[in-house]
C-alpha positions in Angstrom: -14.3 11.8 -10.2 -12.4 9.2 -8.2 -9.2 10.2 -6.5 -6.7 8.1 -4.6 -4.6 10.1 -2.1 -1.7 8.3 -0.4 0.2 9.4 2.7 2.6 8.1 5.3 5.7 7.3 3.3 9.2 8.4 4.2 12.4 7.1 5.6 12.8 4.2 7.9 15.7 2.1 9.2 15.9 -1.6 8.3 13.8 -3.5 10.8 11.6 -0.5 11.4 8.0 0.1 10.5 5.9 2.5 8.4 2.2 2.7 7.7 0.9 3.9 4.4 -2.7 5.3 4.1 -4.8 5.7 1.0 -7.9 7.8 1.0 -10.4 7.1 -1.7 -12.4 10.1 -2.7 -15.5 10.0 -4.9 -16.8 6.5 -4.5 -18.3 4.2 -2.0 -15.2 2.6 -0.6 -16.8 -0.3 1.2 -17.8 -1.9 -2.1 -14.3 -1.8 -3.5 -11.3 -4.1 -3.8 -8.1 -2.2 -3.0 -4.5 -3.0 -3.5 -1.0 -1.7 -3.0 1.7 -1.9 -5.6 5.3 -0.8 -5.5 8.0 -0.1 -8.1 11.5 -0.7 -6.8 14.6 0.7 -8.5 15.4 -1.4 -11.5 12.1 -3.4 -11.2 8.7 -3.2 -12.9 5.7 -2.3 -10.8 4.6 -5.2 -8.7 1.6 -6.2 -6.7 2.3 -6.2 -3.0 -1.0 -6.7 -1.3 -4.7 -7.0 -2.4 -7.8 -7.0 -0.4 -11.3 -7.7 -1.6 -14.3 -5.7 -0.2 -15.0 -8.8 1.9 -11.7 -8.4 3.6 -10.0 -11.4 2.1 -6.3 -10.5 1.5 -3.3 -11.9 -0.5 0.3 -10.9 -0.4 3.4 -11.4 -2.5 5.6 -14.0 -0.9 8.4 -11.6 0.2 6.2 -9.4 2.4 4.1 -12.2 4.0 4.2 -12.0 7.7 5.7 -8.5 7.5 3.1 -6.4 5.7 -0.6 -6.1 6.4 -3.3 -4.6 4.3 -6.4 -3.2 6.1 -9.3 -0.8 5.6 -11.5 1.6 7.5 -14.7 1.9 5.6 -15.9 4.8 7.8 -12.9 6.8 6.7 -12.8 5.7 3.1 -9.2 4.7 3.8 -7.0 1.7 3.1 -3.8 1.0 4.9 -0.5 -0.9 4.4 1.2 -1.7 7.7 4.9 -2.5 6.9 7.0 -4.1 9.6 10.5 -5.6 9.7 11.4 -3.4 6.7 14.2 -4.3 4.5 16.5 -2.2 2.3 14.8 -4.1 -0.6 11.4 -2.7 0.3 12.6 0.6 -0.9 10.5 2.1 -3.8 7.5 4.1 -4.7 4.2 2.5 -3.4 1.0 3.1 -5.2 -2.6 2.6 -4.0 -5.0 1.0 -6.6 -8.7 0.8 -6.8 -11.3 0.9 -9.5 -8.6 0.3 -12.1 -6.7 3.5 -11.3 -3.5 4.2 -9.3 -2.7 7.0 -6.9 0.3 9.3 -7.6 2.6 7.1 -5.5 4.6 7.7 -2.3 8.3 7.1 -1.7 9.4 4.6 0.9 13.1 4.5 1.6 14.6 2.0 3.9 18.2 2.5 5.1 20.7 0.3 6.9 
């Protein structure tokens, strides 16, 4: 049974940084594409960043240059490094792989 376990969310000030982690359990992670989604207050869930197993990555326009998706295949873990955070980045962030989502983790950015 595949499980996605997110960690690393919390509270940050605008301009600060947070790193999210997503451990994938029950599958060979190195063969997977992985993505991060978020759901902001008043918005539908949206794709933030996506990475193929090859390492090729794409980002939504408003996080380009600020967020970075990466992976450690030895640890079966994907990461989302978030820098220069804005209040508008506040929301619940979800890891995605194999067509399933993790439970989500709260990110709150304050002024």
